[in-house]
C-alpha positions in Angstrom: -43.7 -4.4 -20.6 -42.3 -7.7 -20.3 -42.3 -8.1 -24.0 -39.6 -5.6 -24.2 -37.3 -7.5 -22.1 -33.7 -7.9 -23.4 -34.9 -6.1 -26.8 -32.8 -3.5 -28.6 -35.2 -0.4 -29.5 -34.2 2.3 -31.9 -36.2 5.6 -32.1 -35.7 7.7 -35.2 -36.1 11.5 -34.2 -35.1 10.3 -30.7 -34.1 13.8 -29.6 -37.6 15.2 -30.4 -40.2 15.8 -27.8 -41.7 12.3 -28.1 -38.5 10.5 -28.7 -36.6 12.0 -25.8 -39.4 11.5 -23.2 -40.3 8.0 -24.4 -36.5 7.1 -24.2 -36.4 8.1 -20.7 -39.6 6.4 -20.0 -38.3 3.1 -21.5 -35.0 3.3 -19.5 -36.7 3.9 -16.3 -39.7 1.4 -16.7 -38.7 -1.4 -19.1 -36.1 -4.2 -19.0 -35.1 -3.3 -22.6 -31.5 -4.3 -23.3 -30.5 -1.2 -25.2 -32.2 2.1 -26.5 -30.8 3.6 -29.6 -31.3 7.4 -30.3 -31.1 8.1 -33.9 -31.2 11.9 -35.0 -29.3 14.3 -37.1 -28.5 16.9 -34.1 -25.6 16.2 -32.2 -26.1 19.2 -29.9 -29.4 17.6 -28.6 -27.8 14.3 -28.4 -25.0 15.8 -26.3 -27.4 17.4 -23.8 -29.7 14.2 -23.9 -26.8 12.1 -23.0 -25.9 14.4 -20.0 -29.5 14.2 -18.7 -29.7 10.4 -18.9 -26.0 9.7 -17.9 -27.0 7.3 -15.3 -28.3 5.0 -18.0 -25.1 5.2 -20.3 -24.7 1.4 -20.2 -28.2 1.0 -21.9 -28.2 3.9 -24.0 -26.5 4.7 -27.4 -26.7 7.7 -29.8 -26.4 7.5 -33.5 -26.1 10.7 -35.5 -27.7 10.3 -39.0 -30.5 11.5 -41.2 -33.4 9.2 -42.4 -32.8 10.6 -45.9 -29.6 8.5 -46.0 -30.5 4.7 -46.3 -26.8 3.5 -45.9 -26.9 5.2 -42.7 -29.9 3.7 -41.5 -29.0 0.1 -42.4 -25.9 0.7 -40.4 -27.9 1.8 -37.4 -30.5 -0.9 -37.7 -28.1 -3.9 -37.2 -29.1 -6.1 -34.7 -32.3 -4.0 -33.6 -35.4 -5.6 -32.7 -37.8 -2.8 -32.7 -37.8 0.7 -34.6 -40.1 3.5 -33.5 -40.2 6.0 -36.4 -40.8 9.4 -35.0 -38.5 11.5 -37.2 -40.5 14.0 -39.3 -40.8 17.8 -40.3 -43.9 18.7 -38.5 -44.4 22.5 -38.4 -47.5 23.3 -40.9 -46.4 26.8 -42.0 -42.8 25.9 -42.6 -43.9 22.9 -44.5 -46.2 24.8 -46.8 -43.3 27.0 -47.7 -40.6 24.3 -48.0 -42.7 21.3 -49.6 -39.7 19.7 -51.3 -37.9 19.2 -48.0 -41.1 17.9 -46.2 -41.5 15.3 -49.1 -37.6 14.4 -48.8 -38.0 13.8 -45.0 -41.5 12.6 -44.3 -42.2 10.5 -47.5 -38.7 9.4 -48.9 -37.3 9.3 -45.3 -39.9 6.9 -44.3 -39.4 4.8 -47.3 -35.8 4.6 -46.3 -37.0 3.3 -42.8 -39.0 0.7 -44.5 -36.2 -0.5 -46.9 -33.6 -0.6 -44.0 -35.9 -2.5 -41.7 -36.7 -4.9 -44.6 -33.0 -5.5 -45.2 -32.0 -5.9 -41.7 -34.9 -8.1 -40.7 -36.3 -5.9 -37.9 -39.1 -7.4 -36.0 -41.5 -4.6 -35.5 -41.6 -1.1 -36.9 -44.1 1.5 -35.7 -44.7 4.8 -37.4 -45.7 7.8 -35.2 -48.4 9.5 -37.3 -50.9 12.5 -36.9 -54.5 13.2 -37.1 -53.7 15.6 -39.8 -53.0 12.5 -42.0 -56.8 11.7 -41.9 -58.4 13.7 -44.9 -55.5 16.0 -45.2 -55.8 19.6 -46.2 -52.1 20.5 -45.8 -48.9 19.2 -47.0 -47.7 18.0 -43.6 -50.9 15.8 -43.4 -50.4 14.7 -47.0 -47.0 13.7 -46.3 -48.0 11.9 -43.2 -50.7 10.0 -45.0 -48.1 9.0 -47.6 -45.9 7.6 -44.8 -48.9 5.7 -43.3 -49.6 4.2 -46.8 -45.9 3.1 -47.1 -46.0 1.5 -43.7 -49.2 -0.5 -44.1 -48.6 -1.6 -47.6 -44.9 -2.5 -47.0 -46.2 -5.7 -45.0 -46.5 -7.2 -48.5 -42.9 -7.2 -48.8 -42.1 -8.9 -45.8 -42.0 -12.5 -47.3 -41.0 -14.1 -44.2 -43.6 -12.3 -42.2 -40.8 -11.6 -39.7 -41.0 -7.8 -40.3 -44.2 -6.2 -39.3 -45.2 -2.5 -40.0 -48.0 -0.7 -38.3 -48.7 2.9 -37.3 -50.2 4.9 -34.5 -52.2 8.0 -35.1 -53.0 10.9 -32.4 -53.6 14.4 -32.0 -51.8 17.2 -30.3 -49.6 16.3 -27.4 -49.9 18.7 -24.4 -46.8 20.3 -23.5 -44.5 19.0 -26.4 -42.0 21.2 -27.8 -43.5 24.1 -29.9 -46.9 23.4 -28.7 -49.3 26.2 -27.6 -49.1 24.9 -24.0 -45.4 25.0 -23.9 -45.2 28.5 -25.6 -47.5 30.2 -23.2 -47.1 28.1 -20.0 -46.0 30.2 -17.0 -45.6 33.3 -19.2 -47.7 36.3 -18.8 -49.0 37.7 -22.0 -51.3 40.5 -22.9 -52.8 39.1 -26.2 -53.2 35.8 -27.9 -54.2 35.1 -31.4 -57.1 32.7 -32.0 -57.8 31.7 -35.6 -61.6 30.8 -34.8 -63.4 30.8 -31.6 -65.1 27.4 -32.3 -61.9 25.7 -33.5 -61.5 22.3 -31.8 -58.5 19.9 -31.6 -57.7 16.5 -30.0 -55.3 16.5 -27.0 -53.4 13.7 -25.7 -50.8 13.5 -22.7 -47.2 12.2 -23.2 -48.2 9.4 -20.8 -51.3 8.4 -23.0 -49.0 8.5 -26.2 -46.6 6.1 -24.4 -49.4 3.7 -23.4 -50.6 3.8 -27.0 -47.3 3.1 -28.4 -46.8 0.2 -25.9 -50.4 -1.3 -26.8 -49.3 -1.1 -30.6 -46.1 -2.6 -30.0 -47.4 -5.6 -27.8 -50.4 -6.4 -30.2 -49.5 -5.5 -33.9 -49.7 -8.1 -36.4 -48.7 -5.8 -39.2 -50.9 -3.5 -41.0 -52.9 -1.8 -38.2 -53.3 1.8 -37.4 -53.8 2.3 -33.7 -56.0 5.5 -32.8 -56.5 6.5 -29.2 -59.9 7.5 -27.6 -58.9 11.0 -26.4 -60.7 14.2 -25.6 -61.0 17.4 -27.6 -61.1 20.9 -26.4 -61.7 24.3 -28.0 -58.5 26.3 -28.6 -60.4 29.2 -27.2 -61.2 27.4 -23.9 -57.5 26.2 -23.7 -56.1 29.7 -23.8 -58.5 30.7 -21.0 -56.6 28.3 -18.9 -53.0 28.7 -19.9 -53.3 32.5 -20.5 -56.3 33.7 -18.5 -55.5 37.3 -18.5 -54.7 37.5 -22.1 -57.1 39.1 -24.5 -58.0 36.8 -27.5 -57.9 38.3 -30.8 -59.6 36.4 -33.7 -57.5 36.3 -36.7 -59.0 33.9 -39.1 -58.1 30.3 -40.4 -54.7 30.1 -41.7 -53.8 28.3 -45.1 -53.8 24.6 -44.6 -55.7 24.8 -41.2 -58.9 22.9 -40.4 -61.6 24.2 -38.2 -61.9 20.6 -36.8 -59.6 17.6 -36.9 -60.4 13.9 -37.8 -58.8 11.0 -36.2 -60.9 8.3 -37.7 -62.8 8.4 -41.1 -66.1 6.6 -42.2 -64.1 4.8 -44.9 -61.8 3.6 -42.2 -64.5 2.6 -39.8 -65.8 -0.1 -42.4 -62.7 -2.1 -41.4 -62.2 -0.8 -38.0 -62.6 -2.1 -34.4 -63.2 -0.5 -31.2 -61.5 -1.7 -27.9 -61.9 -0.4 -24.5 -59.3 2.5 -25.0 -58.3 2.5 -28.7 -59.7 2.1 -32.2 -57.9 -0.3 -34.5 -58.2 0.1 -38.1 -57.0 -3.2 -40.0 -55.8 -3.6 -43.7 -58.6 -3.6 -46.2 -57.0 -6.3 -48.5 -54.1 -8.1 -49.7 -53.0 -9.6 -46.5 -54.5 -12.7 -44.5 -57.0 -11.1 -42.5 -58.2 -14.1 -40.4 -55.7 -13.5 -37.6 -56.8 -9.9 -37.4 -60.7 -10.7 -37.1 -60.1 -13.3 -34.5 -57.8 -11.2 -32.4 -59.7 -7.7 -32.3 -63.2 -9.4 -32.1 -62.0 -11.0 -28.9 -60.7 -7.5 -27.6 -63.6 -5.5 -28.7 -66.3 -5.0 -31.4 -66.8 -4.1 -35.0 -67.3 -0.3 -35.7 -70.4 1.0 -37.1 -69.6 1.6 -40.8 -70.9 5.3 -40.6 -68.8 6.2 -37.5 -66.4 9.1 -37.7 -64.2 10.3 -34.9 -63.9 14.1 -35.1 -62.7 16.7 -32.6 -66.1 18.6 -32.7 -68.4 15.4 -32.5 -66.4 13.7 -29.7 -68.3 12.5 -26.6 -65.5 13.4 -24.3 -64.1 16.7 -23.7 -61.0 17.7 -21.8 -62.0 19.5 -18.6 -60.3 22.4 -16.9 -59.5 20.2 -13.9 -57.9 17.4 -16.3 -56.0 20.0 -18.1 -54.7 21.5 -15.0 -53.7 18.0 -13.8 -51.6 17.4 -17.0 -50.0 20.7 -16.7 -48.9 20.0 -13.1 -47.2 16.9 -14.4 -45.5 18.7 -17.1 
């Protein structure tokens, strides 16, 4: 992580599952000069400061909401890298509160873009989700809009100093509110399964960190970085984390897919495959010569009919690997 040496990094949503863990990871493993945690929850910031007090000389907390452009511009002063992780993410809650999701996930992301351009930030990386690929719920639709805002905002960086890209991945094992966290080390008699064949992509926190670092190091502006991660049936997951529980089939809920997609056929037409990641480059509007030369040396062009879905995945999360990740948690 030599490229982070002496850099000031700001993480929106820095008290969330990813933000908190990644902040600690950077403080322990990088030579970044300063990490700024931007979030609206002062209570979580207080506890995070207590947990990381040994790093207080390199750690700053900034109370604010991404809905507030002026506050973002104040926080972004003299920042080199922004990781935009702040979002409303709970699918059922967003279906019932659509206006709030739009204000945070779309308008808030637009504010991040505006503040980054106004403050001449070097690199801005959006944390996105598999639900943004061919979305069927409002959460996915808002994250798709956020992706489009980030990718196309490279048009407005006239000096090409400010670069916008995104990473897109699936369910994080053990993140706050996840099924693994909910049932881990808890004895339950019954669990609800929406469909016995439902599959999801699964990624560990460590894998998500590596993806973000790969993106920050290599981004030219306009890419979507997608990890090659395994799939697993939800029913098989519960057999491991709640082996004694009876599985009750309750049916697929509104806004829920049977299988998720990380990479669509349309994106594969302008995508590349590297050893551990897929990289979708911009279709048009930007100078693409540097993209082609860079990613052709790192990998190969994708078959234009390729799709990366959780049910057609060639890699499946084994019981042993899941147990290993759970032990790390």
